[in-house]
N, CA and C atoms of all chains as a GROMACS GRO file, in nm:
protein
  624
    1MET      N    1 -12.235   2.004   4.808
    1MET     CA    2 -12.267   2.040   4.670
    1MET      C    3 -12.404   1.987   4.630
    2LEU      N    4 -12.475   2.068   4.551
    2LEU     CA    5 -12.607   2.029   4.506
    2LEU      C    6 -12.604   1.898   4.428
    3SER      N    7 -12.503   1.883   4.341
    3SER     CA    8 -12.498   1.765   4.255
    3SER      C    9 -12.489   1.635   4.336
    4ASN      N   10 -12.429   1.642   4.457
    4ASN     CA   11 -12.415   1.522   4.538
    4ASN      C   12 -12.550   1.469   4.584
    5LEU      N   13 -12.652   1.556   4.588
    5LEU     CA   14 -12.784   1.513   4.635
    5LEU      C   15 -12.854   1.425   4.532
    6TYR      N   16 -12.812   1.433   4.410
    6TYR     CA   17 -12.884   1.365   4.302
    6TYR      C   18 -12.803   1.252   4.237
    7ILE      N   19 -12.702   1.205   4.304
    7ILE     CA   20 -12.623   1.096   4.248
    7ILE      C   21 -12.704   0.966   4.253
    8MET      N   22 -12.702   0.896   4.141
    8MET     CA   23 -12.776   0.770   4.130
    8MET      C   24 -12.678   0.656   4.108
    9LYS      N   25 -12.710   0.543   4.166
    9LYS     CA   26 -12.636   0.421   4.130
    9LYS      C   27 -12.687   0.375   3.994
   10ASN      N   28 -12.604   0.307   3.920
   10ASN     CA   29 -12.653   0.256   3.792
   10ASN      C   30 -12.583   0.126   3.753
   11LEU      N   31 -12.640   0.060   3.655
   11LEU     CA   32 -12.588  -0.070   3.611
   11LEU      C   33 -12.506  -0.057   3.483
   12LEU      N   34 -12.466   0.064   3.452
   12LEU     CA   35 -12.402   0.087   3.323
   12LEU      C   36 -12.276   0.003   3.303
   13ARG      N   37 -12.189   0.004   3.405
   13ARG     CA   38 -12.064  -0.072   3.390
   13ARG      C   39 -12.092  -0.221   3.373
   14ASP      N   40 -12.183  -0.273   3.456
   14ASP     CA   41 -12.217  -0.416   3.448
   14ASP      C   42 -12.273  -0.452   3.310
   15GLN      N   43 -12.368  -0.371   3.265
   15GLN     CA   44 -12.430  -0.399   3.134
   15GLN      C   45 -12.329  -0.388   3.020
   16ARG      N   46 -12.243  -0.289   3.031
   16ARG     CA   47 -12.145  -0.268   2.924
   16ARG      C   48 -12.045  -0.384   2.918
   17THR      N   49 -11.995  -0.424   3.033
   17THR     CA   50 -11.895  -0.532   3.034
   17THR      C   51 -11.958  -0.666   2.995
   18GLN      N   52 -12.086  -0.686   3.034
   18GLN     CA   53 -12.156  -0.809   2.994
   18GLN      C   54 -12.162  -0.822   2.842
   19ARG      N   55 -12.176  -0.708   2.776
   19ARG     CA   56 -12.186  -0.708   2.629
   19ARG      C   57 -12.050  -0.693   2.562
   20GLY      N   58 -11.946  -0.687   2.642
   20GLY     CA   59 -11.811  -0.679   2.586
   20GLY      C   60 -11.782  -0.548   2.514
   21LEU      N   61 -11.847  -0.442   2.558
   21LEU     CA   62 -11.826  -0.311   2.494
   21LEU      C   63 -11.718  -0.233   2.568
   22SER      N   64 -11.642  -0.158   2.494
   22SER     CA   65 -11.548  -0.066   2.560
   22SER      C   66 -11.622   0.064   2.590
   23GLN      N   67 -11.562   0.145   2.676
   23GLN     CA   68 -11.623   0.275   2.708
   23GLN      C   69 -11.632   0.361   2.583
   24ALA      N   70 -11.530   0.352   2.498
   24ALA     CA   71 -11.529   0.433   2.375
   24ALA      C   72 -11.641   0.389   2.280
   25ASP      N   73 -11.662   0.256   2.270
   25ASP     CA   74 -11.771   0.204   2.184
   25ASP      C   75 -11.906   0.256   2.232
   26LEU      N   76 -11.928   0.243   2.363
   26LEU     CA   77 -12.055   0.286   2.420
   26LEU      C   78 -12.075   0.437   2.402
   27ALA      N   79 -11.967   0.512   2.427
   27ALA     CA   80 -11.975   0.658   2.413
   27ALA      C   81 -12.015   0.696   2.270
   28ALA      N   82 -11.953   0.629   2.173
   28ALA     CA   83 -11.985   0.658   2.033
   28ALA      C   84 -12.130   0.624   2.002
   29SER      N   85 -12.178   0.513   2.056
   29SER     CA   86 -12.317   0.473   2.030
   29SER      C   87 -12.417   0.570   2.093
   30LEU      N   88 -12.381   0.623   2.209
   30LEU     CA   89 -12.472   0.713   2.280
   30LEU      C   90 -12.456   0.859   2.237
   31GLY      N   91 -12.350   0.887   2.164
   31GLY     CA   92 -12.326   1.024   2.120
   31GLY      C   93 -12.275   1.116   2.229
   32VAL      N   94 -12.198   1.058   2.322
   32VAL     CA   95 -12.136   1.138   2.427
   32VAL      C   96 -11.986   1.108   2.429
   33SER      N   97 -11.914   1.181   2.513
   33SER     CA   98 -11.770   1.157   2.523
   33SER      C   99 -11.741   1.036   2.612
   34ARG      N  100 -11.622   0.982   2.595
   34ARG     CA  101 -11.581   0.869   2.678
   34ARG      C  102 -11.574   0.911   2.826
   35GLN      N  103 -11.530   1.035   2.849
   35GLN     CA  104 -11.521   1.084   2.986
   35GLN      C  105 -11.658   1.086   3.054
   36THR      N  106 -11.762   1.113   2.974
   36THR     CA  107 -11.897   1.116   3.031
   36THR      C  108 -11.943   0.976   3.069
   37VAL      N  109 -11.911   0.878   2.985
   37VAL     CA  110 -11.944   0.739   3.021
   37VAL      C  111 -11.874   0.701   3.151
   38ILE      N  112 -11.747   0.739   3.162
   38ILE     CA  113 -11.670   0.710   3.284
   38ILE      C  114 -11.734   0.778   3.405
   39ALA      N  115 -11.774   0.905   3.386
   39ALA     CA  116 -11.832   0.980   3.497
   39ALA      C  117 -11.965   0.918   3.542
   40ILE      N  118 -12.045   0.869   3.446
   40ILE     CA  119 -12.172   0.806   3.482
   40ILE      C  120 -12.146   0.673   3.553
   41GLU      N  121 -12.055   0.596   3.498
   41GLU     CA  122 -12.025   0.464   3.559
   41GLU      C  123 -11.974   0.479   3.702
   42SER      N  124 -11.894   0.580   3.724
   42SER     CA  125 -11.836   0.597   3.858
   42SER      C  126 -11.931   0.671   3.952
   43GLY      N  127 -12.046   0.712   3.902
   43GLY     CA  128 -12.146   0.778   3.986
   43GLY      C  129 -12.117   0.925   4.010
   44ARG      N  130 -12.021   0.981   3.937
   44ARG     CA  131 -11.988   1.123   3.956
   44ARG      C  132 -12.083   1.213   3.879
   45TYR      N  133 -12.157   1.156   3.786
   45TYR     CA  134 -12.248   1.237   3.705
   45TYR      C  135 -12.378   1.160   3.680
   46SER      N  136 -12.488   1.226   3.705
   46SER     CA  137 -12.619   1.168   3.673
   46SER      C  138 -12.666   1.227   3.540
   47PRO      N  139 -12.695   1.142   3.442
   47PRO     CA  140 -12.730   1.194   3.309
   47PRO      C  141 -12.866   1.263   3.308
   48SER      N  142 -12.888   1.343   3.204
   48SER     CA  143 -13.018   1.406   3.184
   48SER      C  144 -13.121   1.297   3.152
   49LEU      N  145 -13.248   1.332   3.160
   49LEU     CA  146 -13.353   1.233   3.126
   49LEU      C  147 -13.338   1.179   2.984
   50PRO      N  148 -13.320   1.266   2.883
   50PRO     CA  149 -13.304   1.210   2.748
   50PRO      C  150 -13.189   1.111   2.736
   51LEU      N  151 -13.077   1.144   2.799
   51LEU     CA  152 -12.962   1.052   2.790
   51LEU      C  153 -12.990   0.924   2.870
   52ALA      N  154 -13.054   0.938   2.985
   52ALA     CA  155 -13.090   0.821   3.065
   52ALA      C  156 -13.181   0.726   2.986
   53PHE      N  157 -13.276   0.782   2.915
   53PHE     CA  158 -13.364   0.700   2.832
   53PHE      C  159 -13.286   0.634   2.718
   54ARG      N  160 -13.193   0.711   2.659
   54ARG     CA  161 -13.112   0.652   2.550
   54ARG      C  162 -13.029   0.535   2.601
   55ILE      N  163 -12.972   0.552   2.721
   55ILE     CA  164 -12.890   0.445   2.780
   55ILE      C  165 -12.977   0.322   2.807
   56ALA      N  166 -13.091   0.345   2.872
   56ALA     CA  167 -13.181   0.232   2.905
   56ALA      C  168 -13.226   0.160   2.778
   57LYS      N  169 -13.264   0.237   2.678
   57LYS     CA  170 -13.311   0.177   2.552
   57LYS      C  171 -13.200   0.097   2.486
   58TYR      N  172 -13.078   0.150   2.493
   58TYR     CA  173 -12.965   0.082   2.430
   58TYR      C  174 -12.945  -0.057   2.489
   59PHE      N  175 -12.968  -0.069   2.619
   59PHE     CA  176 -12.948  -0.198   2.686
   59PHE      C  177 -13.079  -0.276   2.705
   60ASP      N  178 -13.187  -0.231   2.640
   60ASP     CA  179 -13.317  -0.298   2.650
   60ASP      C  180 -13.365  -0.309   2.794
   61LEU      N  181 -13.346  -0.202   2.869
   61LEU     CA  182 -13.394  -0.197   3.007
   61LEU      C  183 -13.483  -0.073   3.021
   62THR      N  184 -13.553  -0.063   3.134
   62THR     CA  185 -13.625   0.061   3.162
   62THR      C  186 -13.531   0.152   3.243
   63VAL      N  187 -13.568   0.279   3.249
   63VAL     CA  188 -13.482   0.374   3.320
   63VAL      C  189 -13.469   0.336   3.467
   64ASP      N  190 -13.580   0.295   3.529
   64ASP     CA  191 -13.571   0.263   3.673
   64ASP      C  192 -13.503   0.130   3.699
   65GLU      N  193 -13.487   0.048   3.595
   65GLU     CA  194 -13.403  -0.071   3.613
   65GLU      C  195 -13.255  -0.033   3.603
   66MET      N  196 -13.226   0.062   3.518
   66MET     CA  197 -13.087   0.103   3.495
   66MET      C  198 -13.033   0.193   3.604
   67PHE      N  199 -13.119   0.283   3.653
   67PHE     CA  200 -13.075   0.382   3.753
   67PHE      C  201 -13.152   0.365   3.883
   68VAL      N  202 -13.078   0.361   3.992
   68VAL     CA  203 -13.140   0.342   4.124
   68VAL      C  204 -13.092   0.454   4.216
   69PRO      N  205 -13.186   0.529   4.275
   69PRO     CA  206 -13.143   0.633   4.371
   69PRO      C  207 -13.069   0.571   4.487
   70GLU      N  208 -12.969   0.639   4.539
   70GLU     CA  209 -12.888   0.584   4.649
   70GLU      C  210 -12.972   0.554   4.771
   71GLU      N  211 -13.075   0.639   4.794
   71GLU     CA  212 -13.162   0.619   4.913
   71GLU      C  213 -13.229   0.482   4.909
   72GLU      N  214 -13.278   0.444   4.790
   72GLU     CA  215 -13.350   0.317   4.779
   72GLU      C  216 -13.259   0.199   4.803
   73GLU      N  217 -13.132   0.219   4.772
   73GLU     CA  218 -13.039   0.107   4.784
   73GLU      C  219 -13.008   0.076   4.929
   74LYS      N  220 -13.015   0.181   5.017
   74LYS     CA  221 -12.978   0.163   5.157
   74LYS      C  222 -13.078   0.077   5.233
   75MET      N  223 -12.381   1.791   2.198
   75MET     CA  224 -12.355   1.884   2.089
   75MET      C  225 -12.234   1.836   2.008
   76ARG      N  226 -12.257   1.744   1.918
   76ARG     CA  227 -12.149   1.700   1.829
   76ARG      C  228 -12.146   1.795   1.710
   77SER      N  229 -12.030   1.831   1.665
   77SER     CA  230 -12.027   1.925   1.554
   77SER      C  231 -11.913   1.893   1.460
   78ASN      N  232 -11.905   1.969   1.353
   78ASN     CA  233 -11.808   1.939   1.251
   78ASN      C  234 -11.670   1.993   1.286
   79LYS      N  235 -11.574   1.962   1.196
   79LYS     CA  236 -11.436   1.997   1.226
   79LYS      C  237 -11.412   2.148   1.229
   80SER      N  238 -11.495   2.225   1.155
   80SER     CA  239 -11.472   2.369   1.146
   80SER      C  240 -11.484   2.436   1.282
   81SER      N  241 -11.560   2.373   1.376
   81SER     CA  242 -11.574   2.430   1.510
   81SER      C  243 -11.439   2.436   1.582
   82ARG      N  244 -11.347   2.350   1.540
   82ARG     CA  245 -11.216   2.348   1.605
   82ARG      C  246 -11.142   2.479   1.583
   83TRP      N  247 -11.177   2.549   1.475
   83TRP     CA  248 -11.108   2.673   1.443
   83TRP      C  249 -11.169   2.793   1.513
   84LEU      N  250 -11.289   2.777   1.568
   84LEU     CA  251 -11.362   2.892   1.621
   84LEU      C  252 -11.288   2.959   1.737
   85ALA      N  253 -11.248   2.881   1.838
   85ALA     CA  254 -11.181   2.940   1.955
   85ALA      C  255 -11.046   3.003   1.916
   86PRO      N  256 -10.959   2.931   1.840
   86PRO     CA  257 -10.832   2.995   1.799
   86PRO      C  258 -10.855   3.121   1.716
   87ALA      N  259 -10.953   3.116   1.626
   87ALA     CA  260 -10.980   3.234   1.541
   87ALA      C  261 -11.028   3.351   1.626
   88THR      N  262 -11.112   3.322   1.725
   88THR     CA  263 -11.161   3.429   1.814
   88THR      C  264 -11.045   3.492   1.891
   89VAL      N  265 -10.955   3.406   1.942
   89VAL     CA  266 -10.838   3.457   2.015
   89VAL      C  267 -10.752   3.543   1.925
   90ILE      N  268 -10.728   3.496   1.804
   90ILE     CA  269 -10.639   3.570   1.711
   90ILE      C  270 -10.703   3.703   1.668
   91ILE      N  271 -10.833   3.699   1.639
   91ILE     CA  272 -10.900   3.824   1.598
   91ILE      C  273 -10.902   3.924   1.716
   92GLY      N  274 -10.940   3.876   1.834
   92GLY     CA  275 -10.943   3.963   1.952
   92GLY      C  276 -10.807   4.020   1.985
   93GLY      N  277 -10.704   3.932   1.981
   93GLY     CA  278 -10.567   3.976   2.010
   93GLY      C  279 -10.516   4.075   1.907
   94SER      N  280 -10.555   4.053   1.781
   94SER     CA  281 -10.512   4.144   1.674
   94SER      C  282 -10.574   4.283   1.692
   95ILE      N  283 -10.698   4.286   1.738
   95ILE     CA  284 -10.764   4.415   1.765
   95ILE      C  285 -10.691   4.488   1.877
   96ILE      N  286 -10.654   4.411   1.982
   96ILE     CA  287 -10.580   4.472   2.093
   96ILE      C  288 -10.443   4.521   2.043
   97ALA      N  289 -10.377   4.439   1.960
   97ALA     CA  290 -10.246   4.478   1.904
   97ALA      C  291 -10.259   4.607   1.823
   98LEU      N  292 -10.366   4.618   1.747
   98LEU     CA  293 -10.391   4.740   1.668
   98LEU      C  294 -10.408   4.861   1.761
   99ALA      N  295 -10.482   4.839   1.869
   99ALA     CA  296 -10.503   4.947   1.966
   99ALA      C  297 -10.371   4.988   2.032
  100VAL      N  298 -10.288   4.887   2.061
  100VAL     CA  299 -10.156   4.917   2.120
  100VAL      C  300 -10.073   4.999   2.021
  101GLY      N  301 -10.079   4.959   1.894
  101GLY     CA  302 -10.003   5.032   1.790
  101GLY      C  303 -10.049   5.176   1.776
  102ILE      N  304 -10.179   5.196   1.779
  102ILE     CA  305 -10.234   5.333   1.763
  102ILE      C  306 -10.206   5.418   1.887
  103GLY      N  307 -10.225   5.358   2.004
  103GLY     CA  308 -10.213   5.436   2.128
  103GLY      C  309 -10.073   5.442   2.185
  104HIS      N  310  -9.987   5.346   2.147
  104HIS     CA  311  -9.853   5.341   2.207
  104HIS      C  312  -9.747   5.333   2.097
  105GLU      N  313  -9.683   5.214   2.086
  105GLU     CA  314  -9.578   5.199   1.984
  105GLU      C  315  -9.609   5.077   1.899
  106TRP      N  316  -9.568   5.084   1.773
  106TRP     CA  317  -9.593   4.971   1.682
  106TRP      C  318  -9.504   4.851   1.715
  107SER      N  319  -9.387   4.878   1.780
  107SER     CA  320  -9.301   4.765   1.821
  107SER      C  321  -9.372   4.682   1.930
  108LYS      N  322  -9.439   4.752   2.020
  108LYS     CA  323  -9.515   4.682   2.124
  108LYS      C  324  -9.635   4.608   2.063
  109ALA      N  325  -9.692   4.669   1.959
  109ALA     CA  326  -9.804   4.605   1.889
  109ALA      C  327  -9.759   4.474   1.825
  110LEU      N  328  -9.637   4.475   1.771
  110LEU     CA  329  -9.583   4.354   1.709
  110LEU      C  330  -9.566   4.242   1.812
  111ILE      N  331  -9.515   4.280   1.929
  111ILE     CA  332  -9.499   4.180   2.038
  111ILE      C  333  -9.636   4.125   2.078
  112THR      N  334  -9.733   4.214   2.090
  112THR     CA  335  -9.870   4.170   2.125
  112THR      C  336  -9.924   4.074   2.021
  113GLU      N  337  -9.897   4.103   1.894
  113GLU     CA  338  -9.946   4.016   1.786
  113GLU      C  339  -9.878   3.880   1.790
  114ILE      N  340  -9.748   3.880   1.820
  114ILE     CA  341  -9.676   3.751   1.828
  114ILE      C  342  -9.732   3.667   1.943
  115VAL      N  343  -9.754   3.731   2.058
  115VAL     CA  344  -9.812   3.660   2.174
  115VAL      C  345  -9.950   3.605   2.136
  116THR      N  346 -10.026   3.688   2.064
  116THR     CA  347 -10.160   3.646   2.020
  116THR      C  348 -10.153   3.522   1.931
  117LEU      N  349 -10.059   3.522   1.837
  117LEU     CA  350 -10.046   3.408   1.746
  117LEU      C  351 -10.006   3.281   1.821
  118VAL      N  352  -9.915   3.298   1.918
  118VAL     CA  353  -9.874   3.182   2.000
  118VAL      C  354  -9.995   3.128   2.077
  119LEU      N  355 -10.074   3.220   2.135
  119LEU     CA  356 -10.196   3.179   2.207
  119LEU      C  357 -10.294   3.108   2.112
  120GLY      N  358 -10.307   3.161   1.992
  120GLY     CA  359 -10.396   3.100   1.893
  120GLY      C  360 -10.355   2.958   1.859
  121VAL      N  361 -10.225   2.938   1.842
  121VAL     CA  362 -10.174   2.802   1.813
  121VAL      C  363 -10.200   2.712   1.934
  122GLY      N  364 -10.178   2.767   2.054
  122GLY     CA  365 -10.204   2.691   2.177
  122GLY      C  366 -10.349   2.647   2.186
  123TYR      N  367 -10.440   2.737   2.154
  123TYR     CA  368 -10.582   2.705   2.157
  123TYR      C  369 -10.615   2.599   2.052
  124PHE      N  370 -10.551   2.608   1.935
  124PHE     CA  371 -10.578   2.509   1.830
  124PHE      C  372 -10.534   2.370   1.876
  125ILE      N  373 -10.418   2.364   1.941
  125ILE     CA  374 -10.370   2.235   1.993
  125ILE      C  375 -10.468   2.185   2.100
  126LEU      N  376 -10.512   2.278   2.186
  126LEU     CA  377 -10.604   2.243   2.295
  126LEU      C  378 -10.735   2.186   2.241
  127THR      N  379 -10.787   2.244   2.134
  127THR     CA  380 -10.916   2.198   2.081
  127THR      C  381 -10.908   2.057   2.021
  128GLY      N  382 -10.787   2.012   1.991
  128GLY     CA  383 -10.772   1.878   1.936
  128GLY      C  384 -10.753   1.771   2.042
  129ARG      N  385 -10.737   1.814   2.167
  129ARG     CA  386 -10.712   1.717   2.275
  129ARG      C  387 -10.840   1.643   2.314
  130ASN      N  388 -10.820   1.519   2.359
  130ASN     CA  389 -10.933   1.436   2.399
  130ASN      C  390 -10.961   1.456   2.548
  131SER      N  391 -11.000   1.576   2.582
  131SER     CA  392 -11.030   1.609   2.721
  131SER      C  393 -11.156   1.696   2.722
  132ASP      N  394 -11.207   1.721   2.843
  132ASP     CA  395 -11.326   1.806   2.852
  132ASP      C  396 -11.298   1.946   2.797
  133ILE      N  397 -11.182   2.000   2.832
  133ILE     CA  398 -11.148   2.136   2.785
  133ILE      C  399 -11.136   2.136   2.632
  134GLY      N  400 -11.072   2.031   2.579
  134GLY     CA  401 -11.060   2.022   2.433
  134GLY      C  402 -11.195   2.014   2.364
  135ALA      N  403 -11.287   1.937   2.424
  135ALA     CA  404 -11.421   1.923   2.365
  135ALA      C  405 -11.498   2.055   2.374
  136ILE      N  406 -11.485   2.123   2.487
  136ILE     CA  407 -11.558   2.250   2.506
  136ILE      C  408 -11.507   2.355   2.407
  137TYR      N  409 -11.376   2.372   2.401
  137TYR     CA  410 -11.321   2.472   2.308
  137TYR      C  411 -11.330   2.426   2.162
  138GLY      N  412 -11.338   2.295   2.141
  138GLY     CA  413 -11.348   2.243   2.006
  138GLY      C  414 -11.490   2.237   1.952
  139GLY      N  415 -11.588   2.279   2.032
  139GLY     CA  416 -11.726   2.284   1.987
  139GLY      C  417 -11.790   2.147   1.972
  140ARG      N  418 -11.746   2.049   2.051
  140ARG     CA  419 -11.806   1.915   2.042
  140ARG      C  420 -11.843   1.865   2.182
  141ALA      N  421 -11.878   1.957   2.271
  141ALA     CA  422 -11.911   1.920   2.410
  141ALA      C  423 -12.044   1.848   2.418
  142ASP      N  424 -12.049   1.746   2.503
  142ASP     CA  425 -12.177   1.679   2.529
  142ASP      C  426 -12.243   1.745   2.651
  143GLU      N  427 -12.352   1.685   2.701
  143GLU     CA  428 -12.428   1.753   2.807
  143GLU      C  429 -12.348   1.772   2.935
  144ARG      N  430 -12.267   1.672   2.975
  144ARG     CA  431 -12.189   1.688   3.098
  144ARG      C  432 -12.082   1.796   3.080
  145GLN      N  433 -12.021   1.797   2.960
  145GLN     CA  434 -11.918   1.898   2.935
  145GLN      C  435 -11.978   2.038   2.930
  146HIS      N  436 -12.102   2.049   2.883
  146HIS     CA  437 -12.172   2.177   2.889
  146HIS      C  438 -12.190   2.221   3.034
  147LEU      N  439 -12.221   2.123   3.119
  147LEU     CA  440 -12.239   2.153   3.261
  147LEU      C  441 -12.108   2.201   3.322
  148VAL      N  442 -11.998   2.136   3.284
  148VAL     CA  443 -11.865   2.178   3.330
  148VAL      C  444 -11.841   2.324   3.288
  149TYR      N  445 -11.875   2.354   3.162
  149TYR     CA  446 -11.857   2.489   3.109
  149TYR      C  447 -11.940   2.590   3.187
  150LEU      N  448 -12.065   2.554   3.216
  150LEU     CA  449 -12.153   2.645   3.288
  150LEU      C  450 -12.105   2.668   3.431
  151ARG      N  451 -12.062   2.561   3.496
  151ARG     CA  452 -12.012   2.574   3.634
  151ARG      C  453 -11.887   2.661   3.637
  152ALA      N  454 -11.797   2.639   3.540
  152ALA     CA  455 -11.674   2.719   3.534
  152ALA      C  456 -11.707   2.866   3.506
  153SER      N  457 -11.805   2.889   3.417
  153SER     CA  458 -11.846   3.027   3.385
  153SER      C  459 -11.903   3.095   3.509
  154ALA      N  460 -11.988   3.022   3.582
  154ALA     CA  461 -12.051   3.080   3.702
  154ALA      C  462 -11.945   3.115   3.806
  155THR      N  463 -11.850   3.025   3.828
  155THR     CA  464 -11.746   3.052   3.927
  155THR      C  465 -11.658   3.168   3.883
  156ALA      N  466 -11.622   3.170   3.754
  156ALA     CA  467 -11.538   3.278   3.702
  156ALA      C  468 -11.610   3.412   3.716
  157LEU      N  469 -11.741   3.412   3.694
  157LEU     CA  470 -11.818   3.537   3.709
  157LEU      C  471 -11.812   3.587   3.853
  158ARG      N  472 -11.823   3.494   3.948
  158ARG     CA  473 -11.814   3.534   4.090
  158ARG      C  474 -11.676   3.593   4.119
  159VAL      N  475 -11.572   3.530   4.061
  159VAL     CA  476 -11.435   3.581   4.082
  159VAL      C  477 -11.420   3.720   4.022
  160VAL      N  478 -11.476   3.740   3.902
  160VAL     CA  479 -11.470   3.872   3.836
  160VAL      C  480 -11.542   3.977   3.920
  161LEU      N  481 -11.660   3.941   3.972
  161LEU     CA  482 -11.734   4.035   4.056
  161LEU      C  483 -11.654   4.069   4.182
  162GLY      N  484 -11.588   3.967   4.238
  162GLY     CA  485 -11.504   3.990   4.356
  162GLY      C  486 -11.388   4.083   4.325
  163ALA      N  487 -11.323   4.059   4.210
  163ALA     CA  488 -11.211   4.144   4.168
  163ALA      C  489 -11.258   4.287   4.142
  164ALA      N  490 -11.375   4.300   4.079
  164ALA     CA  491 -11.430   4.434   4.052
  164ALA      C  492 -11.462   4.505   4.183
  165PHE      N  493 -11.513   4.430   4.280
  165PHE     CA  494 -11.544   4.489   4.411
  165PHE      C  495 -11.418   4.540   4.478
  166VAL      N  496 -11.312   4.458   4.475
  166VAL     CA  497 -11.183   4.498   4.536
  166VAL      C  498 -11.131   4.624   4.466
  167CYS      N  499 -11.138   4.627   4.333
  167CYS     CA  500 -11.093   4.745   4.258
  167CYS      C  501 -11.174   4.869   4.294
  168ALA      N  502 -11.305   4.849   4.311
  168ALA     CA  503 -11.391   4.963   4.347
  168ALA      C  504 -11.355   5.016   4.485
  169VAL      N  505 -11.331   4.925   4.580
  169VAL     CA  506 -11.294   4.966   4.716
  169VAL      C  507 -11.162   5.044   4.714
  170ILE      N  508 -11.063   4.991   4.638
  170ILE     CA  509 -10.933   5.058   4.630
  170ILE      C  510 -10.948   5.196   4.565
  171SER      N  511 -11.032   5.202   4.460
  171SER     CA  512 -11.054   5.330   4.390
  171SER      C  513 -11.109   5.434   4.487
  172VAL      N  514 -11.206   5.393   4.568
  172VAL     CA  515 -11.268   5.486   4.662
  172VAL      C  516 -11.169   5.524   4.772
  173ALA      N  517 -11.099   5.422   4.826
  173ALA     CA  518 -11.008   5.446   4.938
  173ALA      C  519 -10.892   5.536   4.900
  174LEU      N  520 -10.838   5.515   4.779
  174LEU     CA  521 -10.722   5.594   4.736
  174LEU      C  522 -10.762   5.718   4.657
  175ASN      N  523 -10.892   5.734   4.635
  175ASN     CA  524 -10.942   5.845   4.554
  175ASN      C  525 -10.868   5.851   4.420
  176ASP      N  526 -10.854   5.734   4.360
  176ASP     CA  527 -10.779   5.724   4.236
  176ASP      C  528 -10.852   5.625   4.145
  177ASN      N  529 -10.821   5.628   4.018
  177ASN     CA  530 -10.884   5.535   3.925
  177ASN      C  531 -10.808   5.402   3.926
  178TYR      N  532 -10.858   5.307   3.999
  178TYR     CA  533 -10.793   5.177   4.005
  178TYR      C  534 -10.881   5.071   3.939
  179TRP      N  535 -10.973   5.112   3.855
  179TRP     CA  536 -11.067   5.021   3.788
  179TRP      C  537 -10.997   4.963   3.666
  180GLN      N  538 -10.905   4.872   3.688
  180GLN     CA  539 -10.821   4.823   3.579
  180GLN      C  540 -10.888   4.706   3.507
  181SER      N  541 -10.933   4.732   3.388
  181SER     CA  542 -11.003   4.629   3.312
  181SER      C  543 -10.912   4.511   3.279
  182ASP      N  544 -10.781   4.539   3.260
  182ASP     CA  545 -10.689   4.429   3.228
  182ASP      C  546 -10.674   4.334   3.347
  183VAL      N  547 -10.669   4.392   3.469
  183VAL     CA  548 -10.656   4.308   3.589
  183VAL      C  549 -10.783   4.224   3.606
  184ILE      N  550 -10.897   4.289   3.599
  184ILE     CA  551 -11.025   4.219   3.620
  184ILE      C  552 -11.045   4.111   3.512
  185GLY      N  553 -11.016   4.146   3.388
  185GLY     CA  554 -11.030   4.050   3.278
  185GLY      C  555 -10.936   3.932   3.292
  186SER      N  556 -10.811   3.961   3.331
  186SER     CA  557 -10.712   3.853   3.345
  186SER      C  558 -10.751   3.759   3.459
  187VAL      N  559 -10.792   3.819   3.571
  187VAL     CA  560 -10.834   3.737   3.686
  187VAL      C  561 -10.950   3.646   3.646
  188GLY      N  562 -11.046   3.703   3.574
  188GLY     CA  563 -11.162   3.624   3.529
  188GLY      C  564 -11.122   3.514   3.433
  189GLY      N  565 -11.034   3.546   3.340
  189GLY     CA  566 -10.990   3.447   3.241
  189GLY      C  567 -10.914   3.331   3.305
  190VAL      N  568 -10.823   3.366   3.396
  190VAL     CA  569 -10.746   3.261   3.465
  190VAL      C  570 -10.839   3.176   3.551
  191ALA      N  571 -10.932   3.244   3.621
  191ALA     CA  572 -11.026   3.170   3.706
  191ALA      C  573 -11.108   3.072   3.622
  192PHE      N  574 -11.152   3.116   3.504
  192PHE     CA  575 -11.232   3.031   3.416
  192PHE      C  576 -11.154   2.907   3.374
  193LEU      N  577 -11.029   2.927   3.330
  193LEU     CA  578 -10.947   2.814   3.286
  193LEU      C  579 -10.918   2.718   3.401
  194LEU      N  580 -10.889   2.774   3.520
  194LEU     CA  581 -10.863   2.689   3.637
  194LEU      C  582 -10.987   2.607   3.673
  195CYS      N  583 -11.104   2.673   3.664
  195CYS     CA  584 -11.229   2.602   3.697
  195CYS      C  585 -11.258   2.492   3.595
  196LEU      N  586 -11.232   2.520   3.467
  196LEU     CA  587 -11.252   2.416   3.365
  196LEU      C  588 -11.164   2.294   3.396
  197ALA      N  589 -11.039   2.322   3.432
  197ALA     CA  590 -10.947   2.212   3.464
  197ALA      C  591 -10.992   2.138   3.589
  198ALA      N  592 -11.044   2.213   3.686
  198ALA     CA  593 -11.085   2.151   3.813
  198ALA      C  594 -11.213   2.069   3.798
  199TYR      N  595 -11.309   2.121   3.726
  199TYR     CA  596 -11.439   2.053   3.712
  199TYR      C  597 -11.437   1.945   3.605
  200GLY      N  598 -11.350   1.959   3.506
  200GLY     CA  599 -11.349   1.865   3.393
  200GLY      C  600 -11.260   1.746   3.416
  201ASP      N  601 -11.261   1.656   3.318
  201ASP     CA  602 -11.179   1.534   3.323
  201ASP      C  603 -11.083   1.534   3.204
  202ASN      N  604 -10.968   1.470   3.227
  202ASN     CA  605 -10.878   1.442   3.117
  202ASN      C  606 -10.895   1.298   3.074
  203ASP      N  607 -10.856   1.268   2.953
  203ASP     CA  608 -10.868   1.131   2.907
  203ASP      C  609 -10.773   1.039   2.982
  204ASP      N  610 -10.670   1.098   3.044
  204ASP     CA  611 -10.573   1.018   3.118
  204ASP      C  612 -10.639   0.942   3.233
  205SER      N  613 -10.749   0.999   3.284
  205SER     CA  614 -10.816   0.936   3.398
  205SER      C  615 -10.908   0.822   3.353
  206ALA      N  616 -10.918   0.806   3.222
  206ALA     CA  617 -11.012   0.708   3.170
  206ALA      C  618 -10.949   0.570   3.154
  207HIS      N  619 -11.029   0.470   3.181
  207HIS     CA  620 -10.984   0.333   3.153
  207HIS      C  621 -11.106   0.243   3.140
  208ASP      N  622 -11.094   0.146   3.052
  208ASP     CA  623 -11.206   0.053   3.030
  208ASP      C  624 -11.212  -0.053   3.138
   0.00000   0.00000   0.00000
């Protein structure tokens, strides 16, 4: 599948739990559904650029600190 | 795409209006008793859609007009797959029509296959809230 080529690792779960936020709280703050937060955290969905920037800004990080391509991690 | 509560009525209202038009056509072209049955089925479907739009799932969000970007993607993927299924069904109908030298271009069959394929794809590509946990 095409989508599998663009899966990114991310720090969303770590950042969220560090701040004691629930998935529902974070989803409401970002203006997305809880299922979407779950999908991003589990790596099943890579967000659009606008959403990626919103997420990074929310946690006071840059986009490339928050999201890491799987290739770079290997 | 966050939207107001009125969007929840859009899908059920569309189903009821569309079904009522079909029921009217059944009444004019066939029997009014059959039209009544069609209308009852339509109303049941409309209620079903209304319940669906209130659910906290991808399908509920899509039909309820409050889909976010990932849910839009789910909708687009399901639409694309359903279109391929409809084209396949239309191709099969065309082949049968030619082979039997008969009119086998059944819009109800093609439409039903496409509709079922779309709903199955939404369920397959989307998530339910049951799978969610903090």
